[in-house]
N, C-alpha and C positions, 0 to 999 in steps of 0.2 A: 775457607777451603783452599788456601793458597798452595798447599802441598800438591794439588792436582796439576800444577804446571810442570812438575817433574815427571809425570807419568805420560804414557802414550794415550792417544785418543781412545783406543779400544778399552784400555784399562779404566779410563775415566768413566766411560759409559757403563762398564760393569759395576763400578762403585756406586754410581747414581741409579742403578737398576733401570737402565733404558737401553735403546738400540738405535741403529741408523734409521729405522722406520718411525722412531718417535714413540711417545707414550700412547696408550689407548685412551680414548675419550673418558672412559670410566675411571682409569687410574689418574688422569689429569684432574678430574673433578674431585677425587678423593684427596689428592695432595693439596688442592686449593682449599678444601674445607679444613684440612688438618693444619696447614701452615699459614693460612690467611692470604689475602690478596698481595700482589706484587706492587706495593706502593709504599711511599714514605708517609706513615701516619703523622698527622700534626697533633700536637698536644691540645686536647680539647679542654678549655677552661670554661667553667660554668658561667652562665650569664650573671649570676649574683656576684661571683668573684671579680668580674670585669667592672661592674658598675657600683658595687657596694661602697668602695672607698670614696666615690664621688657623690653618690646620692645620700650618704650618711655623713656629710661634712659637718664640722662642729657648728658653723653658723646656721645651717639648715636645721640641725637638731635643736639649736637654741630657738629658732623661729617656731618650730613645732611646739616647743614648750610654752612660748609666749602665746601662741594661738590657743593652746589648751587652757592656759590661765584666763585669757580673755573670755573664752567660751564658758568657763566655769563661773566667772564673775557675772556674765550675762544671765546664766541660769539661776544663780543664787539671788541676784538683785535684779529681777526683771523690770522693776520700776525705774531703774537708772538709765533706761534707754537701750536700744538694740545696737548701738554703735560698736561695742566690743565684740558682739557676735558677728557682725558684718565684717569687721576687721579680721577676725580669726578665719573666716571663710576666704577673704582675699589673700591672706598669707598662705593658706593651704593651696590656693590656686596658683600662686607664684611658685611654690615648691613643686607642684605637679608639672608646671611648664618647664622648670629646670630639669626634672627627670626625663621628660620627653625629649629635650634637646640632647641630653647625654646619650640616651638609648639610640637616637637617630644618628648621631655622629659615629658611634661604634658600628652600628648596623651598615651604614653607607660605606664606610671604609672596608669592612670585611666583604661586602657584596661586590665592590669594585675589584678587590683582590681576587675573589673567587672567579669573577668573569675573566680576569687575566689568566688565571690558571687553566681555564678551559680552552684558551687559544692553542690551536694545534694539538688537541688531545691525541695522545700517541696510541698507535695500534702496532701489532707485531705479527709477522708471518711465522707460524709454527707448524711442525709436521706432527699430525695426530693420526695414528693408525695407518701410516704410509701415505697420507694425503696432506697436501699443504692447505692450510686454511688461515684466515686472518682473524685475530681475536684482539680485544682490548689488552693493552700492556699489563693491566692489573690482574689479568687472568693467566699470565704466564707463570709456570711452576718450575721448580728445579727438576732437571731431567728432560725438559722440553728440548727438542731440536729446533733451532730458530734460523731463519734466513737472514743474511746480512747483505745489504745492497747499498750502492752509492746514495748518499743523502739521508739514509735511515739513521735513527737514533737507537743505540743499543738498548734493548728493553730490560736487561738484567745483567748480572755478572756472568760471563760466558767463557767457556774453554773452546778455543778455535779447533775444529776438526777438519776444516777444509778452507783454504784461502787462495784466491787468485788475484795477485797484485793488491792485496788488501791493505789499505792505509786508513788509520783512524786518528781523528783529531782529539787528543786527550788533554787539551789545554785547560778545560774547565776543571779537571781533576788534579793535574800535575803542574800546570803552569807552563809546560813546554809548548811553544808556539808552533813547532815543526811537527807534522803528522808522523805517527809511529807505524812502521810497517809490521804486519802481522802474518804469522804462518802457524802451522799445526805442530811444528817440531818441539819436542820437550825442551824445557829450559832448566839446565842443571846448575843452578846457582844457590849459594847459601844466603838466605834472607835477602832476596833481591828487592829493589825498589819497584814501585808500580810501573814506571816507564821501561823497566828492563824485562817485564813479563810480556814477551813478544807473542806468546800463544794465548793470551787472555785479553778479553774485551770487557769494559766496565760500563755499568749502567749509566745512561744519559750521555755518553760520549758519542761523537758523530763520525760516520763512515764517509770519508772524502773521496776514496778511490777503490775500485775493485769490487769483489763480491766474495762471499764465503758462507759457511755454515758453522754453527757452534752449538754446544750443549750447555744448558743453563746450570750453573753451579751454585748460585745464591740469588735470593730474591728479597725484596723489601729491606728491612733493617739489617739483614745479614750481608748486604752488598757493601762495597767500599763507600758508595754514596750514603747508604743508610747509616753507616758508622759515624760519618761526619755529621749527618742530620741529628743523630741521637745526642751527640756531645753538644751540639748547638742548642737543642731544645731543653737540655737539662740545665743550661745557664739561667740564672735568675733574671726576671724582668727588670728593666731599668726603672728607677723611680722617676717621677715627673717633677723636676725642680720648680717649674713655674707654679704649678698647682700647689706644691708644698709651701712655697713662699706666700702665695695668695692666701692659703688657709691659715698660715701663721699670722699674717698681717690682719686678716679678718678677725681671728680670735683675740689678738691683742687689742685692736680697736674696739671690739665688742665689750671686752672686760673693762677697758678704760671708760667707755661711754656709759655702760651700765652702772659703773661705780659713781660717776658724776651725776647720773640721773637719780640714783639712790640718795646721794647727798642732797640733791635738789628737793626731792620729795620729803625727806626728813626736815629740811629747812622750812619748807612750806607748811608742814604740819605743826612744827614748833611755832612758827609765826602766827598761825591761826589760833593756837592754844594761848599765846601771849595776849592777843587782842580779844580773846573770848568768843571767837566764832567757830571753835572746833566742836563738831558733833559727828555722828556716824556717817551722815550723808556727805559732809564736807571732807572727812577723812577718806571716804570711799572714792570721792571725786578726785582727790589728789593722787590716790593710788592708781586709778584708771588713767589719769592724765600722765602719770609717770610711765605706766606700761605703754601707752600709745606713743609717748616721746621715745621710749626705748625701741619700739617698732620702727619709728621714723629714723632714729639715729643709728641703730645697729646696721652695719653694712651687709644686709641680707643679700644684696645683688652681686657681691663679689664672685661667688661660685657660678652664678648665672652668666655674669659678664664674661668670665673666663671661658666657660663652656660654649656660649653662643658665638663669641669671636672665633674660637678655635674651630667650632663646627662649620661656621661659614667659611673660614679660611681653608679648611679641609675640602669643602665642596668646590671652591674655586681651584684648588690645587689639582683635584681630579680632572676638572675641565682643561687644565693646563698640562695634563699628562703626568702628574705626580700624585701617586696614591700614598697617603700617609697611613701607615699601619699602627704606629704607636704615637700617642699624643705627646710623649716626652720629646720627640724629635722636633716639634714645633718650637719648643724652648731653645733647643740646640741650634736650629736654623737661624734664629735671630741673632745668635752670638758667634756664629762660625768665623774663625780667624784664618783657617787653612782648609783648602779643598784638595785632597789627594785623589787624582783621577786616573783611571785607566786610559790608555791611548786608544787602543783598537776597539771600535764599536761604540765608544762613548764620545771621544773627541773627533774620531774619524769614522768613516762610513762602514768600515769593515767590508769594503767592496773594492778589490784591487782594480785599478784603472790605469791603462797605458796613457801616459801624458807626453812621452817623447819617443821618437823613432829616428834612429841614425842609420843612414845608408848612402853609399856613394860619396862620402865626404860632406853630406848635408844633414842638418838637424830639422826634422819635421815635428811640429807640435800637434797634439790631438785634443780636440775640444770635447766637452761632455764629461760626466763623471758617473761612477757606478756601472752597473751591468746593462743599463738601458742602451740599446743601439742607436743613440741619438747624438750626433756630432759629425765631425769630419776632420780630415788632415789638412794642415796649413803649412805652407813654406813661405817664409818672409811675410807672414800675416795674410797670405792669399790662399784661398781654398784650392786644394789639389784634387784633380780628377785622376784616379788610378786607371791606367789603361792595361788591358790584358796583354800578356806577353812581355811586359817590362820586368826588370828585376824587383821593383817595388811591389808589383803584383805577386811575384813569386814569394817574396818575404811574407806577405800577408797570407798567402796560400799555405806556406809552411806552418805558420802558427795555427791555421785552421785545421790542417790535416793531422799534425802530430798532437792530437788532442783527444781526450776521452770525456770531456765535460759537456754539459748541455745547458742552454739557457731556457728558462721557462718564465712565463708571465702569469701572475695570479692577482688576486685582489690587492695585495700589498706591493705590487710592482714586479720588476724583473729580479730574478734570483738565479744563482748558479747551482746546478746539480753536479757535484764533483769538485775538483781542485779549483780554488779561487783564481790562481794564476792562469790556468788554462781558460777559465771563464773570461778573463780580461782579454785574452787573445781572440776569442770568438767575437767579443764585442768590438774589438778593433777592426777585425775583418768585415764585420757587418757595417760599420761606419764607412768603410771604403767601398761598399757596394757588393761585396762577395756574399753569396748565399749558401745554403746548406748543400747545394748541388756539388760544390767543390769537394765535399767530403765523401761523395758517393763514388769512390774509386775502389777498385779491387786492391786489398792489402795483401802484398806478397810476403812481407816479413816484418816482424816486430822485434826490436831490441828494447826491452822495457827499462823504465827508469828505476834506479835504486839509489840509496843514500850514499853509497861509496862512489858510483860513477857520476852522479849529478847531471845526467843527461839522458835523453830518450830519442830513439830513432825509429822511423816507420818508412818502409819501402812500399810504394804504390805503383800500380801500372798507369802509364801515361799513353798518349796517342802514338808517340814515337819511341816507346821503350819503357824504362822504369826509372824512377827517381827516389833516392833515399833522402828524406827530409829529417833534419836533426834540430833539436832545441835543448838548451841547458845553460848552465852557468857560463859566463863569458870566459873565465879563466880556463875552463875545461874544453869547451867547444873550439875556442881559438887554436888550441894545440893540435886539433885534428884537421886544420885547414892549411892548404898551401897556396890558395888564391883568395882574393877578396874583391868584392864589387866596389868599384871606384868610378865616379862619373857615370858614363853610360855603358861601361864594359867591366872587364875583370883585369886585375893586375896581380903580379906575384905578391904573396904575403910575406915579404922579407922583413928584416929587422927594423928598417926605417918605418915601414908601414905598420908593423906591430906596435911600435912606440906611439905612432900617431893615433891609431885606433884605440890603444890603451889609454891615452890621455883623454880622448873623447868619452870613453867609458867611465873614467874616474870623475870627469866633469859632471856627468849625469848622476853618479853615485853621490857626489857632493851635494846634490839637491834632494837627498834622502830618497832617491828613486832606486828601486831594485832593478838590476838589468838582467835581461835574458837574451842570449845570442841565438841566431837561427842560421842554419847552413844547409847546403844541398850537394848532392852528387848524382850525376847521371850514371846508370848501371845497365848493362845488357840484361834484360829480364830473364834470359836463359841461364845466367850465372848466379842469380840471386840466391837460389837454394843451396848452391855449392860454397858460397863464401861464409867465412866465420864472422861472428859479430864484430870482432875487432877489425876485420878487413873491410867490412861495409863502412865503418866510420873512419876511413882514411882518405887523404887527398880530397878533402871537401872544399867547397867554395863558401866563404863567409859572406852571407847576405847582408848582415848588419846586426843590430840589436835594438831592443825596445826597453824603455825605462818606464816602470810602473810604480805606482804609489797608492796607498790607501788615503784618499783625499779627505780633508776636514769636512765635518758636517756643517750644514748651513747654519750660520749664526754663532758658531763657536768662537771665532775671533772677536766678535762684538761682545760675547758673554765674558770672555777672559778680560777684555778691556774694562768691562763694567765691574768685574771683581776687583781689579786694581784700583778703580776709582773709589770703591767701597772699602778699601784697606784690607781686602782679603787676598792672601797669597794663594796662587794656584800652583800645585806641584804635580807634574806628570810622572806616573810610575809605569814603566814598560819593560818588556823583556827584549826589546830591540837593542841593536848595537849602539854604542855611544855616538857614532857619527849620524846614524839615522835619527836617533832620539833628539840630538842637538838640532839637526836641520828642521825637523817637524815642530819642535818646541819653539824655535826661533820664528818660524813661519806663523805660528798661532799667537805669538806674543807672550807665551808662557815664560820663555827664557829671555830675560832682559839684561842690559849691560851691568856687569859687575856680579852677576849670579853664576852659579857653577852647576856642573853635571857630575853626579856621583854614581859610580858603578857598584853593583852588588858586592863585589869583592872588597870594596873600601869601607863597608859598614862595620861597626856602627859609627855614626857621625857624632862628634861631640855636640852637646846641647847648644853651645854658643855659635856653632857653624850652621845649625839648621836653618837660620833665617836667611842664609845665602844660597841654599840649595833650591833649585827649581825643577830639576829632573833627576829621577832615580832610574837607571837603566840596568839591564841584565839582572833583574831582581827575582829572587825565588819566592814562592808563596810564603814560606816562614819568615822571610825578611820583611814582607809587607806588614806583618803584625808588629815586628820590632820598630818599623818606621812610625806606625800609628802610635805605639806606646811612647816613643821618644818625643813626639810632638805633644802628647798629653802630659807627660812628665814635665815638659817645659812650660806648662800652663796654658797651652793653646787649645782652643775648641776646634776639633777637626771633623770634617765630613770626608767619608771614604766611599768611593764607588767601586763596584765589582760585579762580575756576572758569573763567575765560575765557582765550582766547589772549593777550589783552593783559596778563594777570596772570603769564604764564610767567616773564618776566625777573625780576619782583619775587620770585616763589616761589623761583627759583634763587638769588637773592642773599641771601635770608633764612637765618638759622641753622637754622630749621625751617620748610620750605615745606609748607603744608597745602592740598591740593586737594579739591574737592567730587566725590564719586563719582557722584552722580546727574546733576547739572547741569553738572559740569565736562567740558571737552573733553579729548581725549587728550593734547594738548600740555601742558596744565596738570598733568595727572596725571604725565606723564613728567618734568616739571620739579620735581615735589614730592618730599618725603621721606615724607609721610604722606598717605593718602587717606581721607577721611571718607565711609563708604558711606551715611550718612543725611543728609549735608549740614547737620549741626547743630553750632552753636557749643558747646553743652553737651557734646557728645562730645569736642571738642578739650580742654575743661577736664578732662574725665575722663582723657584721654590725658596731660595734664600731671601730674595726680595720680598716674597709673600710672608716669610717668617718674620722679617723685620717689621713689615707692615702690621702683622698680627700683634706683635709685642707692643708696637707703638699705639695701636688701637686699645689694647688692654690697659696700657699705662694711662692714656688720655681718659678712658672711661673710668678707671679706678680713681684717678686724681680728681675728676669731676665729682664722682660719688663721695669721696672723702670731703671735698670742699662743701658740697651741699649738706652732708650730714653734720660736719663739725660747725659749719656756719650757723645752722639752725639750733644745734645744741648750745653753741656759744652764746647766741643772743638770748635764748631761753634761760640759760644758766645765769648769765650776767644780769639779765632783766629781773630774775627772781631775787637776786641778791640786792639789787639797787631799788627795785620798785615792789610795791605790794601787789599790784595787778600783774597778771600775765600778759606778755607782749603779744601772744597769739593764743587763741583757744585751741582745745584738743581737736575740734573739727577742722580748724585751719591746718593743723599739722597733718591730719588725714588727707586733706586736699593736696598738700605738698607731696605726701606719700604716693598718691596715685597720679601725679602730674609731672612735676619737675624731676622726680626720682625715676621716671620711666622714659618719657619721650626724648628729652635731650640726650640722655645716655644712649638711647637707641641710635641717634644720629652719629655718635662717636663710635659705637659698635659697628655700624654699617659703612663707616667712612672708608673709601678705597684709595684716596689720593693723598699721600703725604709727600710733598715736594722735597727732594733731596735726601730721602731715606737711604738711598744707595750711594750717597756721596759723603757719608759720615763713616768714621772708623768703627770697627766692631765694638759692640757693647762689652764692657768689662764683665767677666764671669761672676765677680763678687758683687756687682751692683744689683741692688734690689729694685722694687717698683718705685720706692721713694728715694730718689737720688738727691744730691745737693740742690740741683736746679729745680726739681719738682718740689722739694721741701720749701725752698724759698718762695716759689710761686704760690704754694698753699698758704704760707704765712701771710703773704700780701693779700690774697683773696679773702681769707677768713677775717683778717684784721679789718679790712675795708668794709666788708659786709656788717661786721659786728658794731664798729664805731658808727657807721651811718644809721643803722637801725636803732641803736641806743640813743643817739643824738636826736633822731626823729621822734622817738617815743617821749623822750624827756621834754623836748620843746613843745610838742603838741599837748602832752598830758598836763603841763604846767601853764598852758595858755600863753606861751611866749610869742607865738605867731597866730594870728587870727586867719583861719582859712574857711570860716563859715560852717563850723561844726554844729549840726542840729540833731535833735533826738538823743540817742544814747551815745555820749561822747566816747566812752571806752570802746564800744563796739566799732565806732567809726575809726578810731585810732588803730585798733587791732586790724581792721580791714585794710587800712592804708599800709600798715607794716607788712601784712600778707601780700598786698599788691606789689610793694617794693621788693619783697623777697622773690616772688614769682618772676617779675620782670628782670630783676638783677641776676638771678640764676640762669634765666634764658639768655640774657645778653652775654653772660660769662661763658656760655657754650662756645661762642665764636672765639673768645680768648683761648679756650681749651683745645681748639682744633690743631694748634701747634704750640709747643712749648718754647719756640724760638722765633718763628717768623711773625711779622706784624700782620695785623688784620688786613691792611691795604694790600700787602703782597699776596695774601691768601685769596682775596677777592679777584686778583688778576690771574692766579694760577690754578684755581680749583673751583669746581661747581659748588655753589652755596644753596642749591635748591633743597636738598635734603635737610640741612641744618635749619633753614628757614621754615620748612614745613613742620619739623619736629618742635620748634619753639612756638609756632603759631597755635599748636594744639593746646598747651597749658594756658596761654594768655587769652585765647579765644574762649576757652571753657570758663575761665575766671570771669571774664567780662559778661559772657552770656548768663551765667548763674547769678551774677550780681544784679543784673537789670531785668531779667526775664524769668517768669515762672516762680514757683514756690521753692525751687531747689536752693536758691540763695538764702532764704530764711532758715532752711534746714541746716545750712552750712555756717550759720551765724555771720552772714555777709551783709554789711550795710551798703546801701546804694550811695556810692560816692558821687560828689559833684564833679563836673569836668575839671575844676581847679584841683580838687583833692586827688582825683585819679591821675591827672597830668603831672602833679608834683611827685607822686609816688613813682611814676614811670621815669621821670627825669633823674630822680635819685638812684633808681635802679641802673640807669644808663651810666652813672658815674664809675661803675666798676670797670668799664672798658678802658677809658684813658688811664686809670690808675695802673692796671696790669700792662697796658701798652708801654707806659713809662718804665716799668720794671723790665720788660723785654728789651727796651732800648738800652737800659743799663747793662743787662746781661750780654747783649751783642757788643756793646762798647768795651766792656771790661774783659772780654775774651782775649787772652794773650797779653793783657795789660796787668801791671802790678802796682796798685795804688794802696794807700793806707786804708781807705774805706773798704776796698775790695778784699784786702787781706783780713780785715776785721770781720767783714760780712761772711766770707767763705769759712773762716775759722769758727765763727759762731754757728754756721750751718753744720759744720763737721761735728762740733761738740753736741749740738742738738740731736743729730742723727745717731751719734754714738750712744747718747742716753736713750733714744727711742729703740735702738737696736738691742741695748741691754734689757729694756722692758720686753722687747719682742722675743728675746731668747729665754726669758724666765720660765714660761710654761713648759717648754721642751726640757729645760734643765731639771726642773723639779720632777717632771715625769720620769726622767732617767734615774734621778737620785732616789725617789720614793719607791718606784716599782709598784707592785701590788699592795694595796692597803687592806687586803682581806684579813679579818681577825683569825688568830690562831689559838690553839690550846683547847682543852676539853670543854670549857664553858664559854668559848667564843672570845677569850681574852688571851693576850700574848703573855705567857707565863715566863718568858725569858727576859723581860724588861726591855725588849726592843720593839715596842708597839708603834702604832701610827704616830703618836705624839712625839715619841723620842726620835723616830725616823724623820719626822717633819722638822724637828729642831735641828737634828744633825744636818739635814739637807740645807737649811737656812744658814747654819754656821759655815758649812762648806762653800755655799754660794758666795760668802763674803771673803773667802780666802783668795789667795793669789790666782788659783786656777778656777775659781768659781765664777759664775756668770756676773754677779754683782761686782766682785773684785776686778774681773777683766773690764767690765763696763766702766767702772769708776777710774780704772787705770787709763782707759782710752780718753775719757772726759778730762782727767787730770793732765794727760799728756798733751791734749789739745790746748788746754788753758796755759800750761807751761810753755808750749811752743809759741803761742801767741804773745805771751809776756816776754819770752826770749827775743822774739823778733822785734818787739817794741823797744826793748832795752838795747838791742843791737843798733837799731835806727838812731836811738838817742846818742849812743857812743859815736856813730858815724857823724852825727851833727856836731858833737863836741870836737871830734878830730878835724872836721872841715873848718870849724871856727878857729881852731888852733893854727891850722895851716894858713888860714887867711891872715892871722896876726903875724905869723912868721914872714909872710911875703911883704906885708906892709907894716914894718916896725915904726914905732914912734920916732 
């Protein structure tokens, strides 16, 4: 209803079918029922839609299928034992636990956000039936007459019908930091912008000065705020890259492991057939063993690990004042390369504070920050006591009197009602000992402030007459003065003195402080009413000026420094001038040597120069989106902070959108992925730290799980190929399933201390869970466990070493292998706590209580079941002698020095280029490329094949393009240049060629060196 700005107030009321007396209660109720509440509705997504992609993960569905098969086998063959049925129950229990964690994390995040929305629930004053009454903002309807007062938030879009010095802060909507003056006069402009509509007020903007009344023209989604909210809500939800990668990795590993287990089962059945021991029971036993090995080997815990680590991280982030609204943001937090931050309210307190006072040729400093009247004036670092009757007292008195703001204290501390600049002057006077009594003087005349004059004057009655106090911009007020306070008296304000005071003002401006001049003039109170406004503001005495600044929030400097240590660029985006932005950014450490400041008029910045920019100033809302997109196009992962409606688009476009919980509007919060409940930049850096910790915990947990699964599968697979007997029984595998697959992983999931996580560069966006370093460590771990276990079984089974085996030899050897595996996997937990740091360093830098407790559970359970009660017999455990048990433990301990040696090599080879390191790294890259090719295949075939549903009248594809042909076509395309197999083989081939090329190059270098030696030393 923008056309209403062109009409008079009376015409607007006629169009909206209302009057100056307001709507009747019945009519207001009817309109509320017809048009709905005055609120921005959030898109309600069903519970199933939120959790279905996670609770029906591929691996979980696979586990459900395995559990069903085991239960079916237990029902068909009850004489085969109840093991399969018990295992199926355990699997279902694990699945239910995973679902509970997923539901809990979503519920806790939404609950925290809902509590934040209720902070300061808005109410509005409306006139109904000629009487003013207070109603919830959501019950305001179009046509209501609303009261607008200082400090109020505008409840809806309103056409002003009466305004008295009415000024509204519209920065959250338009990005304009200066308040907009409002009145009721029609605005006759063609297609005006929002900030040009001087007779309109918009929903959620804040009234900073004056009072007025207005008629509501739009509510809810019809408001300007609602239009932005609607466009944001219609944008698609971001995918969750980490969970997508985890699911893809779990699917690939599951298919690989199940394929190996199937081959193993077939080999065992064939072997039994060859030796003549194959019957129904033995075949059934091999199938059940294969299924149980599948349960143990399949990475069923991947989705649970991801969910539990993220849920725990989200709970800690809530305690640290960061509410995670979308799980996708956790992945982004751990990879953030650039943080683009608002200045006001995020890096600074958004509380103007006087820090400098200049009078009489002297600079005074002011302690304290914010609006709390705590602090004092200092001169040469000595506290100053302000005496009544001095010029200093008069300056403070002027700032107190020419002032319409008020300071109030509530549960959140001190805040200002009115203009922030005026609030800082009240705080300054209070620090000097002046009280509210100073303001209790009769006002004889007011010359109000307006944007063209940039000054304000108030004439008050004094004991000996009247005084006109004036405040305003230094450049304006100084032109109205002919004398200035200097020393203990006043002197003419001549050219020399103007130059001197001007330099002092420029010096304070250079410290990013905004200056405000104060002056006075004594007037005969009988002449006050006869003088014109311009005559009152002549021949004044310049008392001096104050310098004020929005001070940094506590901990921001340290947080910026922490970002730089972590390789994260911090970029300040502000609407301030270049000088102010440069000074504040330098003070906070954002702007460093060699970096530049870019003004909005200089945008866009070429991609290669983005790395040099630390500050964007004089930036419009639309340009924020351009800045975000520029960083993303350059391959950077960007976090963006904002609090206003104008920030919503940029927040939505950023990899991690971060809204302010206190000052932020609902639209910004809905567009964001994280909400900071304390509006502090330092909290965002803490969240980045937590994001890195979360990813590190997930990587460590997943790596350990892959290691345990593949180690057990490898020794069982290789053992079945080399030996007739199984190296461990199916019950031994189940014991591993419920011990080392649970408790050590829990220690990694719950780990909170990873030294140096914020001293490493941001993780590459293309890097997956299994990086080169992780892959190498996995190879070392699995190879070590497999070789030791096979050697152990070979030596003992052939009697090469006598360790006093009595009773059933096979059962004793299998129990020793199980003991070795349990202790080895538990010992390896300490290796897995860090992919880089040695165990000795970790013992010095972090608590080992939790890892020790989590490893004691499996080994204690194994020992207890082995020697006490009948449970050991049920688990096929032999009672080992101390020698047998000790030998198994010592062999398990061998994994620690082997991995420690590998870590020493990794640390030593970092930054070094040796022949072996080049060969090793190239081998890892080739292996990872091959694994990535395998990992990409399921998604590729899913895209290529699409739906395999039969077509045609009789359920057949009559066009000759059926499933078989589509499958063949997909396989052929996958082998092509753009196919997944073709690309993968190209990557592998390129790696091999590169390695060969490097080797050939080194050989040529050697020949050249030899030739040059021969030239230097001829025969």
